[in-house]
LOVOVEX-266089 format. One record per residue (C-alpha): residue in three letters; x, y, z; residue number from 0. Coordinates in nm, 2 decimals. Layout:
<pts>
<pt type="ALA" x="X" y="Y" z="Z" seq="NUM"/>
...
</pts>
This chain:
<pts>
<pt type="MET" x="0.01" y="0.02" z="-0.01" seq="0"/>
<pt type="TYR" x="0.29" y="0.24" z="0.08" seq="1"/>
<pt type="SER" x="0.43" y="0.19" z="-0.25" seq="2"/>
<pt type="LEU" x="0.11" y="0.26" z="-0.43" seq="3"/>
<pt type="LEU" x="0.08" y="0.59" z="-0.23" seq="4"/>
<pt type="HIS" x="0.45" y="0.69" z="-0.28" seq="5"/>
<pt type="GLY" x="0.41" y="0.62" z="-0.66" seq="6"/>
<pt type="PHE" x="0.10" y="0.83" z="-0.68" seq="7"/>
<pt type="TYR" x="0.26" y="1.11" z="-0.46" seq="8"/>
<pt type="LYS" x="0.56" y="1.12" z="-0.71" seq="9"/>
<pt type="TYR" x="0.33" y="1.11" z="-1.02" seq="10"/>
<pt type="VAL" x="0.14" y="1.41" z="-0.88" seq="11"/>
<pt type="ILE" x="0.44" y="1.63" z="-0.78" seq="12"/>
<pt type="GLN" x="0.65" y="1.50" z="-1.08" seq="13"/>
<pt type="LYS" x="0.78" y="1.77" z="-1.32" seq="14"/>
<pt type="ASP" x="0.84" y="1.71" z="-1.69" seq="15"/>
<pt type="GLU" x="1.22" y="1.71" z="-1.74" seq="16"/>
<pt type="TYR" x="1.41" y="1.82" z="-2.06" seq="17"/>
<pt type="CYS" x="1.80" y="1.81" z="-2.12" seq="18"/>
<pt type="VAL" x="1.96" y="2.10" z="-2.31" seq="19"/>
<pt type="LEU" x="2.31" y="2.10" z="-2.43" seq="20"/>
<pt type="ILE" x="2.52" y="2.42" z="-2.43" seq="21"/>
<pt type="LEU" x="2.78" y="2.37" z="-2.69" seq="22"/>
<pt type="GLY" x="3.07" y="2.61" z="-2.85" seq="23"/>
<pt type="LEU" x="3.43" y="2.65" z="-2.88" seq="24"/>
<pt type="ASP" x="3.64" y="2.71" z="-2.57" seq="25"/>
<pt type="ASN" x="3.60" y="3.05" z="-2.43" seq="26"/>
<pt type="ALA" x="3.28" y="3.13" z="-2.62" seq="27"/>
<pt type="GLY" x="3.10" y="3.20" z="-2.31" seq="28"/>
<pt type="LYS" x="2.91" y="2.88" z="-2.24" seq="29"/>
<pt type="THR" x="2.95" y="2.90" z="-1.87" seq="30"/>
<pt type="THR" x="2.88" y="3.26" z="-1.85" seq="31"/>
<pt type="TYR" x="2.55" y="3.20" z="-2.02" seq="32"/>
<pt type="LEU" x="2.46" y="2.91" z="-1.81" seq="33"/>
<pt type="GLU" x="2.54" y="3.13" z="-1.48" seq="34"/>
<pt type="ALA" x="2.33" y="3.42" z="-1.64" seq="35"/>
<pt type="THR" x="2.04" y="3.17" z="-1.70" seq="36"/>
<pt type="LYS" x="2.05" y="3.03" z="-1.34" seq="37"/>
<pt type="THR" x="2.07" y="3.37" z="-1.19" seq="38"/>
<pt type="LYS" x="1.76" y="3.48" z="-1.39" seq="39"/>
<pt type="TYR" x="1.54" y="3.19" z="-1.32" seq="40"/>
<pt type="ASN" x="1.66" y="3.05" z="-0.97" seq="41"/>
<pt type="LYS" x="1.57" y="3.36" z="-0.72" seq="42"/>
<pt type="LYS" x="1.80" y="3.23" z="-0.45" seq="43"/>
<pt type="TYR" x="2.10" y="3.14" z="-0.67" seq="44"/>
<pt type="THR" x="2.41" y="3.36" z="-0.64" seq="45"/>
<pt type="ALA" x="2.59" y="3.39" z="-0.96" seq="46"/>
<pt type="MET" x="2.96" y="3.31" z="-0.99" seq="47"/>
<pt type="ASN" x="3.17" y="3.63" z="-1.06" seq="48"/>
<pt type="PRO" x="3.23" y="3.63" z="-1.43" seq="49"/>
<pt type="SER" x="3.60" y="3.72" z="-1.38" seq="50"/>
<pt type="ARG" x="3.64" y="3.39" z="-1.18" seq="51"/>
<pt type="ILE" x="3.49" y="3.16" z="-1.46" seq="52"/>
<pt type="THR" x="3.77" y="2.94" z="-1.58" seq="53"/>
<pt type="THR" x="3.78" y="2.70" z="-1.87" seq="54"/>
<pt type="THR" x="3.55" y="2.42" z="-1.84" seq="55"/>
<pt type="VAL" x="3.70" y="2.08" z="-1.82" seq="56"/>
<pt type="GLY" x="3.44" y="1.82" z="-1.88" seq="57"/>
<pt type="LEU" x="3.10" y="1.92" z="-1.78" seq="58"/>
<pt type="ASN" x="2.89" y="2.20" z="-1.59" seq="59"/>
<pt type="ILE" x="2.53" y="2.11" z="-1.48" seq="60"/>
<pt type="GLY" x="2.26" y="2.37" z="-1.43" seq="61"/>
<pt type="LYS" x="1.90" y="2.29" z="-1.32" seq="62"/>
<pt type="ILE" x="1.62" y="2.54" z="-1.37" seq="63"/>
<pt type="ASP" x="1.25" y="2.48" z="-1.29" seq="64"/>
<pt type="VAL" x="1.01" y="2.70" z="-1.50" seq="65"/>
<pt type="ASP" x="0.63" y="2.66" z="-1.47" seq="66"/>
<pt type="GLY" x="0.64" y="2.29" z="-1.37" seq="67"/>
<pt type="VAL" x="0.91" y="2.20" z="-1.61" seq="68"/>
<pt type="ARG" x="1.28" y="2.13" z="-1.50" seq="69"/>
<pt type="LEU" x="1.55" y="2.21" z="-1.75" seq="70"/>
<pt type="ASN" x="1.87" y="2.03" z="-1.71" seq="71"/>
<pt type="PHE" x="2.15" y="2.21" z="-1.87" seq="72"/>
<pt type="TRP" x="2.47" y="2.03" z="-1.96" seq="73"/>
<pt type="ASP" x="2.77" y="2.29" z="-2.05" seq="74"/>
<pt type="LEU" x="3.02" y="2.09" z="-2.22" seq="75"/>
<pt type="GLY" x="3.39" y="2.18" z="-2.24" seq="76"/>
<pt type="GLY" x="3.47" y="2.33" z="-2.58" seq="77"/>
<pt type="GLN" x="3.84" y="2.23" z="-2.62" seq="78"/>
<pt type="GLN" x="3.93" y="2.03" z="-2.94" seq="79"/>
<pt type="GLU" x="4.00" y="1.73" z="-2.72" seq="80"/>
<pt type="LEU" x="3.66" y="1.71" z="-2.57" seq="81"/>
<pt type="GLN" x="3.45" y="1.80" z="-2.88" seq="82"/>
<pt type="SER" x="3.49" y="1.42" z="-2.97" seq="83"/>
<pt type="LEU" x="3.26" y="1.35" z="-2.68" seq="84"/>
<pt type="TRP" x="2.98" y="1.59" z="-2.77" seq="85"/>
<pt type="ASP" x="2.79" y="1.33" z="-2.98" seq="86"/>
<pt type="LYS" x="2.78" y="1.09" z="-2.68" seq="87"/>
<pt type="TYR" x="2.52" y="1.34" z="-2.52" seq="88"/>
<pt type="TYR" x="2.31" y="1.41" z="-2.83" seq="89"/>
<pt type="ALA" x="2.09" y="1.10" z="-2.77" seq="90"/>
<pt type="GLU" x="1.99" y="1.22" z="-2.43" seq="91"/>
<pt type="CYS" x="1.92" y="1.58" z="-2.49" seq="92"/>
<pt type="HIS" x="1.61" y="1.75" z="-2.60" seq="93"/>
<pt type="ALA" x="1.77" y="2.09" z="-2.74" seq="94"/>
<pt type="VAL" x="2.09" y="2.22" z="-2.82" seq="95"/>
<pt type="ILE" x="2.21" y="2.58" z="-2.77" seq="96"/>
<pt type="TYR" x="2.54" y="2.66" z="-2.97" seq="97"/>
<pt type="ILE" x="2.72" y="2.96" z="-2.85" seq="98"/>
<pt type="VAL" x="2.94" y="3.18" z="-3.08" seq="99"/>
<pt type="ASP" x="3.18" y="3.44" z="-2.96" seq="100"/>
<pt type="SER" x="3.08" y="3.73" z="-3.21" seq="101"/>
<pt type="SER" x="3.37" y="3.95" z="-3.07" seq="102"/>
<pt type="ASP" x="3.64" y="3.68" z="-3.17" seq="103"/>
<pt type="ARG" x="3.60" y="3.74" z="-3.53" seq="104"/>
<pt type="GLU" x="3.91" y="3.51" z="-3.62" seq="105"/>
<pt type="ARG" x="3.74" y="3.20" z="-3.49" seq="106"/>
<pt type="VAL" x="3.39" y="3.25" z="-3.63" seq="107"/>
<pt type="SER" x="3.48" y="3.04" z="-3.94" seq="108"/>
<pt type="GLU" x="3.64" y="2.76" z="-3.70" seq="109"/>
<pt type="SER" x="3.29" y="2.78" z="-3.50" seq="110"/>
<pt type="LYS" x="3.10" y="2.74" z="-3.81" seq="111"/>
<pt type="GLU" x="3.30" y="2.42" z="-3.91" seq="112"/>
<pt type="THR" x="3.28" y="2.27" z="-3.55" seq="113"/>
<pt type="PHE" x="2.89" y="2.36" z="-3.57" seq="114"/>
<pt type="GLU" x="2.84" y="2.18" z="-3.89" seq="115"/>
</pts>
Protein backbone atom coordinates (compact mmCIF):
# COMPACT_ATOMS: atom_id res chain seq x y z
CA MET A 1 0.00 0.00 0.00
CA TYR A 2 2.87 2.34 0.85
CA SER A 3 4.50 1.87 -2.55
CA LEU A 4 1.20 2.59 -4.30
CA LEU A 5 0.73 5.84 -2.38
CA HIS A 6 4.37 6.78 -2.81
CA GLY A 7 4.14 6.19 -6.56
CA PHE A 8 0.95 8.25 -6.79
CA TYR A 9 2.56 11.08 -4.77
CA LYS A 10 5.61 11.13 -7.08
CA TYR A 11 3.32 11.14 -10.13
CA VAL A 12 1.37 14.15 -8.80
CA ILE A 13 4.40 16.29 -7.91
CA GLN A 14 6.61 15.10 -10.77
CA LYS A 15 7.82 17.70 -13.24
CA ASP A 16 8.50 17.15 -16.92
CA GLU A 17 12.28 17.10 -17.43
CA TYR A 18 14.16 18.18 -20.51
CA CYS A 19 17.90 18.16 -21.14
CA VAL A 20 19.59 21.00 -22.99
CA LEU A 21 23.17 20.86 -24.33
CA ILE A 22 25.21 24.05 -24.36
CA LEU A 23 27.97 23.74 -26.96
CA GLY A 24 30.54 26.03 -28.54
CA LEU A 25 34.26 26.56 -28.85
CA ASP A 26 36.41 27.06 -25.78
CA ASN A 27 36.11 30.56 -24.27
CA ALA A 28 32.93 31.28 -26.24
CA GLY A 29 30.88 32.12 -23.13
CA LYS A 30 28.97 28.88 -22.49
CA THR A 31 29.50 28.87 -18.72
CA THR A 32 28.78 32.59 -18.52
CA TYR A 33 25.50 31.99 -20.34
CA LEU A 34 24.63 29.14 -17.96
CA GLU A 35 25.40 31.27 -14.89
CA ALA A 36 23.31 34.18 -16.24
CA THR A 37 20.39 31.82 -16.95
CA LYS A 38 20.56 30.24 -13.50
CA THR A 39 20.66 33.69 -11.90
CA LYS A 40 17.62 34.86 -13.87
CA TYR A 41 15.38 31.86 -13.12
CA ASN A 42 16.58 30.70 -9.69
CA LYS A 43 15.69 33.42 -7.20
CA LYS A 44 17.98 32.14 -4.43
CA TYR A 45 20.97 31.43 -6.66
CA THR A 46 24.03 33.62 -6.32
CA ALA A 47 25.93 33.75 -9.59
CA MET A 48 29.63 33.15 -9.92
CA ASN A 49 31.61 36.30 -10.60
CA PRO A 50 32.27 36.34 -14.39
CA SER A 51 35.92 37.19 -13.81
CA ARG A 52 36.33 33.94 -11.83
CA ILE A 53 34.90 31.66 -14.53
CA THR A 54 37.62 29.45 -15.97
CA THR A 55 37.82 27.00 -18.85
CA THR A 56 35.40 24.09 -18.43
CA VAL A 57 37.18 20.78 -18.16
CA GLY A 58 34.47 18.20 -18.75
CA LEU A 59 30.97 19.28 -17.82
CA ASN A 60 29.00 21.87 -15.84
CA ILE A 61 25.42 21.08 -14.89
CA GLY A 62 22.64 23.55 -14.16
CA LYS A 63 19.00 22.94 -13.22
CA ILE A 64 16.18 25.42 -13.68
CA ASP A 65 12.51 24.99 -12.83
CA VAL A 66 10.10 27.01 -14.99
CA ASP A 67 6.29 26.61 -14.83
CA GLY A 68 6.35 22.97 -13.70
CA VAL A 69 9.12 22.00 -16.11
CA ARG A 70 12.68 21.19 -15.09
CA LEU A 71 15.41 22.10 -17.56
CA ASN A 72 18.73 20.32 -17.06
CA PHE A 73 21.55 22.21 -18.77
CA TRP A 74 24.75 20.39 -19.71
CA ASP A 75 27.56 22.84 -20.43
CA LEU A 76 30.22 20.79 -22.23
CA GLY A 77 33.84 21.88 -22.56
CA GLY A 78 34.72 23.29 -25.98
CA GLN A 79 38.38 22.30 -26.25
CA GLN A 80 39.37 20.35 -29.35
CA GLU A 81 40.05 17.23 -27.26
CA LEU A 82 36.58 17.32 -25.68
CA GLN A 83 34.59 17.94 -28.87
CA SER A 84 34.79 14.26 -29.75
CA LEU A 85 32.62 13.55 -26.69
CA TRP A 86 29.79 15.87 -27.73
CA ASP A 87 27.97 13.28 -29.84
CA LYS A 88 27.68 10.99 -26.80
CA TYR A 89 25.28 13.50 -25.23
CA TYR A 90 23.02 14.07 -28.26
CA ALA A 91 20.88 10.97 -27.70
CA GLU A 92 19.87 12.14 -24.22
CA CYS A 93 19.19 15.80 -25.00
CA HIS A 94 16.04 17.54 -26.15
CA ALA A 95 17.63 20.80 -27.34
CA VAL A 96 21.00 22.26 -28.25
CA ILE A 97 22.21 25.80 -27.65
CA TYR A 98 25.32 26.66 -29.66
CA ILE A 99 27.23 29.68 -28.39
CA VAL A 100 29.33 31.79 -30.77
CA ASP A 101 31.66 34.51 -29.50
CA SER A 102 30.93 37.23 -32.03
CA SER A 103 33.72 39.45 -30.72
CA ASP A 104 36.33 36.81 -31.64
CA ARG A 105 36.08 37.29 -35.41
CA GLU A 106 39.16 35.16 -36.10
CA ARG A 107 37.40 32.04 -34.77
CA VAL A 108 33.94 32.51 -36.34
CA SER A 109 34.83 30.29 -39.30
CA GLU A 110 36.28 27.67 -36.95
CA SER A 111 33.07 27.82 -34.94
CA LYS A 112 31.03 27.32 -38.13
CA GLU A 113 33.06 24.25 -39.08
CA THR A 114 32.72 22.81 -35.57
CA PHE A 115 28.95 23.39 -35.60
CA GLU A 116 28.54 21.65 -38.93
